[in-house]
Structure formats: structure tokens, C-alpha cells
N, C-alpha and C positions, 0 to 999 in steps of 0.2 A: 367284929371290931369292938374293942373296949370303948367305954364312954370317953375316957381321957387317957392319952398316951403320956406316961411320965417322961419328963425331960431332965436329964442328969447333966449338970453344968460342970465344966472343968475348973480347976483351982483358980486360975488367973482371969476368969471371966469378968469380974468386976473391974479390974484394971483395964482390960481391953475395951470394955463397954464405955468407959469414961473417955477413951481416945476417939470414939466415934462422934461425928457431928449429929445434930438433932434429926436430920432426915434419915441417916443410917440407923440411928437408935429406933426410930419409928418403924423402919423396915424390919429390924430384928424383932420388935414386939409383935408385929403382924405375922411374921414368919413363925414365931414360936406358938402363937395361937393356932395357926394352921397345922403345924406339926403335931400339936396335942390332939387334934381331931383326926388327921390323916397324914402321916409322914410321906405317903406316896401320892399326895394330891397332884393331879396332872398339870395344873398351871404352875405349880412350884417346880415340878420335875423338868418342865420345858425350859426354865430359867437356869437350871443347874448344869454344872460340868461335873461329870462323874470321874472319880479317881479310884478305881477299884471299888471298894465298898463305901468310900467317903464321898459325900455330896459337897460341892462348893456352890454357894449361892452368892452372887455379886451384890454388893451394897454400894450406895452412894459414897463418894469421898475416896474411892480407890481401894476399898477393903472388901474382903469376902468372909463369910462365916462358913465353917466346915462342921459337918455332923455325919453320923452314921446311925442306922437303925439296928438295934440289937434285939433279936427275937429270943424271948425267954420261955416260950412255950407255944402251944397251938393257939393262934390268934392273940398271943400276948407279946407285947414288945415295949421297948423304951427307946427314946432318942438320946443318943450320947452327943452332946456338944463337944467339939474337939478343939476349936480355935477360932479366933478372929484375927486375920492376918492381912497385910497389904496384898492387893491383888497382883499377881505376876503377869507380865506381858502387857 
């Protein structure tokens, strides 16, 4: 496992970030710190809904953050942030 897993953000991340409340922003920061260490962290995985290869992590305020893990080689990976969207259902 590498020391730190790179996180690649999508183009509109900043705009989506500013729509979140402070609690959800704190949750995103904590999640990103965890994903940099281990994107398959069991406590995070238990909170996620899996959509094929995409993970959905619920946030306060009715939003979810979506990401997937892209393997770039043996034991090399990066996390691709895909979206922050209003939660469905």
C-alpha cells in the first residue's frame, strides 16, 4: 500500500463544495483524509452504497459524494472524485 493515495478531483468540485453546509464539508475533509490512506477502509465501506465501481458516501444536508478507485499498477492506485450530488430517495 503506498504512503498516500492521490485524489483526483473533478472540474466542478469547488462549486459543489460551496453548496455544502459546514457539517458536510467537515465530513468530506475527513473522508478524503481516510481515502488517501486506504480507499478500502472498512468503516467507510460500510457507510457506502456501491453503484458498479462507483462508491456513494452519504453526507449531512441530503448530499452524497461519489468516487471510484482507479488501479494504475500493482499496489498503485488513485481515487477519482466524480461528483457531489443531492441524495436520491
